[in-house]
C-alpha beads as a LAMMPS data file, in Angstrom:
LAMMPS data file: protein, C-alpha beads

266 atoms
265 bonds

1 atom types
1 bond types

-500.0 500.0 xlo xhi
-500.0 500.0 ylo yhi
-500.0 500.0 zlo zhi

Masses

1 110.0

Atoms # bond

1 1 1 262.903 -386.611 228.335
2 1 1 260.717 -384.304 225.675
3 1 1 262.597 -383.049 222.309
4 1 1 263.565 -379.518 223.852
5 1 1 265.548 -381.087 226.354
6 1 1 266.864 -383.141 224.387
7 1 1 267.941 -380.472 221.842
8 1 1 269.113 -378.127 224.798
9 1 1 271.783 -381.340 226.109
10 1 1 272.747 -381.666 222.914
11 1 1 273.764 -377.668 221.859
12 1 1 275.460 -377.795 225.477
13 1 1 277.360 -381.089 225.011
14 1 1 278.758 -379.509 221.843
15 1 1 279.214 -376.548 222.500
16 1 1 281.560 -377.640 225.701
17 1 1 283.835 -379.423 223.387
18 1 1 283.732 -377.376 220.290
19 1 1 283.509 -374.116 222.026
20 1 1 281.037 -372.927 219.343
21 1 1 278.086 -373.475 218.407
22 1 1 276.401 -372.603 214.826
23 1 1 272.735 -373.381 213.664
24 1 1 272.471 -373.240 209.825
25 1 1 276.311 -372.449 209.935
26 1 1 279.213 -375.302 209.884
27 1 1 281.318 -372.584 210.846
28 1 1 280.405 -370.386 214.097
29 1 1 282.038 -367.344 214.327
30 1 1 280.867 -366.744 217.981
31 1 1 280.423 -369.098 221.236
32 1 1 276.371 -368.662 219.475
33 1 1 276.210 -367.967 215.836
34 1 1 272.344 -368.423 214.295
35 1 1 272.185 -367.912 210.660
36 1 1 268.633 -367.484 209.135
37 1 1 267.549 -368.941 206.332
38 1 1 265.727 -365.463 204.609
39 1 1 266.615 -361.727 204.444
40 1 1 263.336 -359.759 203.890
41 1 1 260.698 -358.906 205.656
42 1 1 258.654 -362.908 204.881
43 1 1 261.140 -364.396 206.793
44 1 1 261.824 -364.695 210.339
45 1 1 265.852 -365.583 211.923
46 1 1 263.946 -366.094 215.594
47 1 1 260.066 -366.551 217.416
48 1 1 259.039 -367.106 220.681
49 1 1 255.263 -367.827 221.610
50 1 1 254.105 -368.243 224.481
51 1 1 252.184 -371.543 226.077
52 1 1 248.926 -369.961 224.215
53 1 1 251.082 -369.756 220.590
54 1 1 250.749 -366.114 221.056
55 1 1 254.173 -364.820 219.165
56 1 1 255.354 -362.551 221.468
57 1 1 259.168 -361.829 219.668
58 1 1 259.466 -361.907 215.648
59 1 1 263.094 -360.960 214.623
60 1 1 263.042 -360.461 210.934
61 1 1 265.731 -361.667 208.775
62 1 1 265.803 -358.306 207.299
63 1 1 266.323 -357.046 211.096
64 1 1 263.269 -355.766 212.076
65 1 1 262.072 -356.495 215.998
66 1 1 258.446 -356.357 217.227
67 1 1 257.738 -356.907 220.591
68 1 1 254.157 -358.335 220.950
69 1 1 254.219 -357.392 217.319
70 1 1 254.125 -360.467 214.387
71 1 1 254.874 -358.226 211.656
72 1 1 257.257 -355.575 213.083
73 1 1 257.831 -352.360 210.433
74 1 1 260.614 -350.610 211.777
75 1 1 264.026 -351.582 213.496
76 1 1 261.915 -351.900 217.238
77 1 1 258.441 -352.135 217.118
78 1 1 256.594 -351.891 220.231
79 1 1 252.721 -350.764 218.768
80 1 1 251.050 -354.108 219.354
81 1 1 247.761 -352.320 220.241
82 1 1 247.679 -352.684 223.815
83 1 1 247.985 -349.391 226.058
84 1 1 251.709 -351.575 227.551
85 1 1 253.524 -351.056 224.604
86 1 1 255.952 -348.348 226.355
87 1 1 259.778 -348.075 226.509
88 1 1 261.465 -347.645 230.479
89 1 1 264.394 -344.865 229.369
90 1 1 266.610 -344.875 232.867
91 1 1 269.264 -342.065 233.604
92 1 1 273.096 -342.336 232.548
93 1 1 276.240 -340.699 233.426
94 1 1 277.417 -341.986 230.151
95 1 1 278.727 -338.267 227.666
96 1 1 276.720 -337.184 224.873
97 1 1 279.260 -338.253 222.749
98 1 1 280.424 -341.139 224.077
99 1 1 276.013 -342.230 224.061
100 1 1 276.512 -341.009 219.848
101 1 1 273.717 -339.258 218.380
102 1 1 270.843 -340.250 218.731
103 1 1 271.043 -341.494 222.288
104 1 1 268.142 -341.454 225.148
105 1 1 268.332 -340.534 228.790
106 1 1 265.684 -339.470 231.408
107 1 1 266.700 -337.545 233.930
108 1 1 265.000 -338.349 237.624
109 1 1 266.073 -334.652 239.352
110 1 1 264.307 -332.447 236.339
111 1 1 261.774 -335.490 235.643
112 1 1 263.539 -334.429 231.983
113 1 1 263.926 -336.779 228.838
114 1 1 267.745 -335.847 226.984
115 1 1 268.681 -336.944 223.039
116 1 1 271.981 -336.864 222.113
117 1 1 273.311 -335.229 219.154
118 1 1 276.326 -336.463 219.437
119 1 1 278.365 -333.682 221.905
120 1 1 275.868 -332.788 224.092
121 1 1 272.486 -333.582 226.041
122 1 1 269.624 -331.604 224.783
123 1 1 266.191 -331.730 226.803
124 1 1 263.456 -332.852 224.213
125 1 1 260.440 -330.734 224.429
126 1 1 257.191 -332.475 227.285
127 1 1 254.094 -331.394 228.420
128 1 1 255.132 -331.506 232.232
129 1 1 252.578 -331.475 235.099
130 1 1 253.696 -327.162 236.496
131 1 1 253.130 -326.568 240.544
132 1 1 250.182 -324.940 240.554
133 1 1 248.630 -324.233 243.807
134 1 1 245.781 -321.688 244.675
135 1 1 244.530 -321.027 248.846
136 1 1 242.173 -318.784 250.163
137 1 1 241.598 -318.767 254.695
138 1 1 238.117 -319.105 256.448
139 1 1 239.505 -320.074 260.140
140 1 1 240.323 -316.948 261.175
141 1 1 241.683 -317.946 264.562
142 1 1 245.254 -316.942 264.058
143 1 1 246.293 -313.957 265.363
144 1 1 248.770 -311.037 264.472
145 1 1 250.562 -309.234 267.226
146 1 1 251.324 -305.803 267.194
147 1 1 255.018 -305.532 265.920
148 1 1 256.256 -308.779 265.407
149 1 1 256.543 -310.682 261.826
150 1 1 253.853 -313.805 261.946
151 1 1 253.851 -317.148 259.124
152 1 1 250.088 -316.990 257.913
153 1 1 248.905 -320.179 258.235
154 1 1 245.689 -322.128 258.329
155 1 1 244.950 -322.041 254.044
156 1 1 242.357 -323.731 253.653
157 1 1 243.863 -325.525 250.035
158 1 1 241.440 -325.183 245.890
159 1 1 244.181 -326.851 243.941
160 1 1 247.831 -328.366 244.896
161 1 1 248.147 -330.215 241.540
162 1 1 251.655 -331.890 242.987
163 1 1 250.704 -331.288 246.978
164 1 1 254.357 -328.827 247.505
165 1 1 252.276 -326.595 250.031
166 1 1 251.293 -327.482 253.490
167 1 1 248.301 -326.142 254.375
168 1 1 248.598 -325.303 258.232
169 1 1 252.228 -323.732 257.991
170 1 1 251.773 -322.061 254.705
171 1 1 254.547 -323.291 253.898
172 1 1 255.547 -324.124 249.671
173 1 1 258.485 -326.598 249.242
174 1 1 259.584 -327.039 245.578
175 1 1 259.353 -329.800 244.032
176 1 1 262.501 -329.059 241.618
177 1 1 264.908 -326.300 240.433
178 1 1 262.731 -323.639 238.620
179 1 1 261.457 -320.109 238.924
180 1 1 257.944 -319.882 241.510
181 1 1 255.793 -316.276 241.209
182 1 1 253.392 -316.205 244.414
183 1 1 250.710 -313.413 244.905
184 1 1 249.002 -313.226 248.410
185 1 1 246.524 -311.017 249.392
186 1 1 245.653 -310.677 252.906
187 1 1 242.881 -309.160 255.024
188 1 1 242.283 -307.996 258.590
189 1 1 239.051 -308.141 260.342
190 1 1 236.920 -304.111 260.853
191 1 1 238.606 -302.542 263.660
192 1 1 240.663 -299.895 265.061
193 1 1 243.434 -298.574 263.156
194 1 1 245.633 -296.031 264.388
195 1 1 247.703 -292.988 262.998
196 1 1 251.542 -293.900 260.706
197 1 1 250.442 -297.580 260.684
198 1 1 251.297 -299.959 258.031
199 1 1 250.067 -303.351 257.462
200 1 1 253.096 -305.219 255.301
201 1 1 252.702 -308.894 253.812
202 1 1 256.602 -310.364 253.859
203 1 1 256.800 -313.019 250.665
204 1 1 260.025 -315.165 252.283
205 1 1 262.541 -317.911 250.707
206 1 1 265.779 -319.122 251.911
207 1 1 267.933 -316.183 249.189
208 1 1 265.460 -313.906 248.819
209 1 1 262.445 -311.890 250.615
210 1 1 260.193 -309.435 248.850
211 1 1 257.897 -306.680 251.103
212 1 1 254.544 -305.228 249.742
213 1 1 253.567 -302.157 252.044
214 1 1 249.749 -300.860 252.938
215 1 1 250.036 -297.026 255.335
216 1 1 247.089 -295.755 256.836
217 1 1 247.767 -291.532 258.140
218 1 1 244.339 -290.617 259.883
219 1 1 243.532 -293.009 262.958
220 1 1 239.915 -294.858 261.798
221 1 1 237.827 -298.128 262.331
222 1 1 238.088 -300.315 259.222
223 1 1 239.560 -303.272 257.522
224 1 1 242.607 -302.697 256.401
225 1 1 244.683 -305.250 253.582
226 1 1 247.964 -305.874 251.854
227 1 1 248.635 -307.429 248.197
228 1 1 251.869 -309.088 247.985
229 1 1 253.388 -310.732 244.652
230 1 1 256.661 -311.690 243.777
231 1 1 259.059 -314.721 241.348
232 1 1 261.748 -316.916 243.269
233 1 1 264.338 -318.800 242.061
234 1 1 264.433 -321.771 244.207
235 1 1 266.400 -325.064 244.150
236 1 1 264.027 -328.292 244.663
237 1 1 263.709 -328.688 248.246
238 1 1 263.766 -325.027 248.722
239 1 1 260.669 -323.632 250.638
240 1 1 258.365 -320.337 250.236
241 1 1 256.079 -318.569 253.269
242 1 1 254.198 -315.321 253.380
243 1 1 254.990 -313.521 256.516
244 1 1 252.521 -310.020 258.466
245 1 1 253.576 -307.928 260.292
246 1 1 251.865 -304.478 261.117
247 1 1 251.911 -301.818 264.363
248 1 1 248.264 -300.823 264.803
249 1 1 248.724 -301.550 268.166
250 1 1 246.390 -304.187 268.657
251 1 1 246.714 -308.012 267.825
252 1 1 245.145 -308.517 264.541
253 1 1 242.708 -311.668 262.768
254 1 1 241.952 -312.176 259.276
255 1 1 239.358 -312.183 257.303
256 1 1 237.343 -315.297 256.346
257 1 1 236.688 -315.233 252.427
258 1 1 239.168 -311.315 251.854
259 1 1 242.142 -313.676 251.897
260 1 1 244.081 -316.136 248.976
261 1 1 247.211 -317.303 247.525
262 1 1 248.137 -318.487 244.498
263 1 1 251.722 -320.300 243.466
264 1 1 252.620 -320.928 239.521
265 1 1 255.466 -322.501 238.071
266 1 1 256.966 -321.035 235.438

Bonds

1 1 1 2
2 1 2 3
3 1 3 4
4 1 4 5
5 1 5 6
6 1 6 7
7 1 7 8
8 1 8 9
9 1 9 10
10 1 10 11
11 1 11 12
12 1 12 13
13 1 13 14
14 1 14 15
15 1 15 16
16 1 16 17
17 1 17 18
18 1 18 19
19 1 19 20
20 1 20 21
21 1 21 22
22 1 22 23
23 1 23 24
24 1 24 25
25 1 25 26
26 1 26 27
27 1 27 28
28 1 28 29
29 1 29 30
30 1 30 31
31 1 31 32
32 1 32 33
33 1 33 34
34 1 34 35
35 1 35 36
36 1 36 37
37 1 37 38
38 1 38 39
39 1 39 40
40 1 40 41
41 1 41 42
42 1 42 43
43 1 43 44
44 1 44 45
45 1 45 46
46 1 46 47
47 1 47 48
48 1 48 49
49 1 49 50
50 1 50 51
51 1 51 52
52 1 52 53
53 1 53 54
54 1 54 55
55 1 55 56
56 1 56 57
57 1 57 58
58 1 58 59
59 1 59 60
60 1 60 61
61 1 61 62
62 1 62 63
63 1 63 64
64 1 64 65
65 1 65 66
66 1 66 67
67 1 67 68
68 1 68 69
69 1 69 70
70 1 70 71
71 1 71 72
72 1 72 73
73 1 73 74
74 1 74 75
75 1 75 76
76 1 76 77
77 1 77 78
78 1 78 79
79 1 79 80
80 1 80 81
81 1 81 82
82 1 82 83
83 1 83 84
84 1 84 85
85 1 85 86
86 1 86 87
87 1 87 88
88 1 88 89
89 1 89 90
90 1 90 91
91 1 91 92
92 1 92 93
93 1 93 94
94 1 94 95
95 1 95 96
96 1 96 97
97 1 97 98
98 1 98 99
99 1 99 100
100 1 100 101
101 1 101 102
102 1 102 103
103 1 103 104
104 1 104 105
105 1 105 106
106 1 106 107
107 1 107 108
108 1 108 109
109 1 109 110
110 1 110 111
111 1 111 112
112 1 112 113
113 1 113 114
114 1 114 115
115 1 115 116
116 1 116 117
117 1 117 118
118 1 118 119
119 1 119 120
120 1 120 121
121 1 121 122
122 1 122 123
123 1 123 124
124 1 124 125
125 1 125 126
126 1 126 127
127 1 127 128
128 1 128 129
129 1 129 130
130 1 130 131
131 1 131 132
132 1 132 133
133 1 133 134
134 1 134 135
135 1 135 136
136 1 136 137
137 1 137 138
138 1 138 139
139 1 139 140
140 1 140 141
141 1 141 142
142 1 142 143
143 1 143 144
144 1 144 145
145 1 145 146
146 1 146 147
147 1 147 148
148 1 148 149
149 1 149 150
150 1 150 151
151 1 151 152
152 1 152 153
153 1 153 154
154 1 154 155
155 1 155 156
156 1 156 157
157 1 157 158
158 1 158 159
159 1 159 160
160 1 160 161
161 1 161 162
162 1 162 163
163 1 163 164
164 1 164 165
165 1 165 166
166 1 166 167
167 1 167 168
168 1 168 169
169 1 169 170
170 1 170 171
171 1 171 172
172 1 172 173
173 1 173 174
174 1 174 175
175 1 175 176
176 1 176 177
177 1 177 178
178 1 178 179
179 1 179 180
180 1 180 181
181 1 181 182
182 1 182 183
183 1 183 184
184 1 184 185
185 1 185 186
186 1 186 187
187 1 187 188
188 1 188 189
189 1 189 190
190 1 190 191
191 1 191 192
192 1 192 193
193 1 193 194
194 1 194 195
195 1 195 196
196 1 196 197
197 1 197 198
198 1 198 199
199 1 199 200
200 1 200 201
201 1 201 202
202 1 202 203
203 1 203 204
204 1 204 205
205 1 205 206
206 1 206 207
207 1 207 208
208 1 208 209
209 1 209 210
210 1 210 211
211 1 211 212
212 1 212 213
213 1 213 214
214 1 214 215
215 1 215 216
216 1 216 217
217 1 217 218
218 1 218 219
219 1 219 220
220 1 220 221
221 1 221 222
222 1 222 223
223 1 223 224
224 1 224 225
225 1 225 226
226 1 226 227
227 1 227 228
228 1 228 229
229 1 229 230
230 1 230 231
231 1 231 232
232 1 232 233
233 1 233 234
234 1 234 235
235 1 235 236
236 1 236 237
237 1 237 238
238 1 238 239
239 1 239 240
240 1 240 241
241 1 241 242
242 1 242 243
243 1 243 244
244 1 244 245
245 1 245 246
246 1 246 247
247 1 247 248
248 1 248 249
249 1 249 250
250 1 250 251
251 1 251 252
252 1 252 253
253 1 253 254
254 1 254 255
255 1 255 256
256 1 256 257
257 1 257 258
258 1 258 259
259 1 259 260
260 1 260 261
261 1 261 262
262 1 262 263
263 1 263 264
264 1 264 265
265 1 265 266
């Protein structure tokens, strides 16, 4: 039986009898109390090494703790030069007053980090990846009937940083609550246009709709277009989509290369 095993048996056996165990102290004030022999940065209270004799935990006598850092220079030091020297912080329902000033928490909802000032949680500034969508249309097979509202589908995505836009259905889904600005231009292929007709674009969300319209007073043959933009307050999971309607007398198709969509999270 090796020395470590014997030491552990001795400690726990003594603990069962005495209820309190002390290392470097004859009068322990806790179930296990360790008193180190120094009180400076040059002496250690606790050292843990792995099988390769690399120190993975160092607690200095003045209270500085290093994880993977042999000589910590601050209260908690993780700066071991490796790319995994990070801290994971979780969510909490604790009030800022209970957590006290200086406490940190992470809220997975808005994906934000918060700092307590003792009375409230303050959102820290961060470089968050914001939604950015750019799309156009090269597939012009979709038909837009006369006097009907039709969602614009079959987009081709050029950019979609967070995967929030369904190009096939033309529906955008907000990844988190916030303000989103959408701009869409749609152009019908060259064809007959009746007098006193219109081409209308609607940007539709569950709570609001923005309508934009182009009107034509004289009958002719040409391509028509409409441009529409707006800003929407969306909750996480709410949708936004472009819808076209017209009264030009016959079904219309979009013109490839003349239809574009962009969505930006503000």
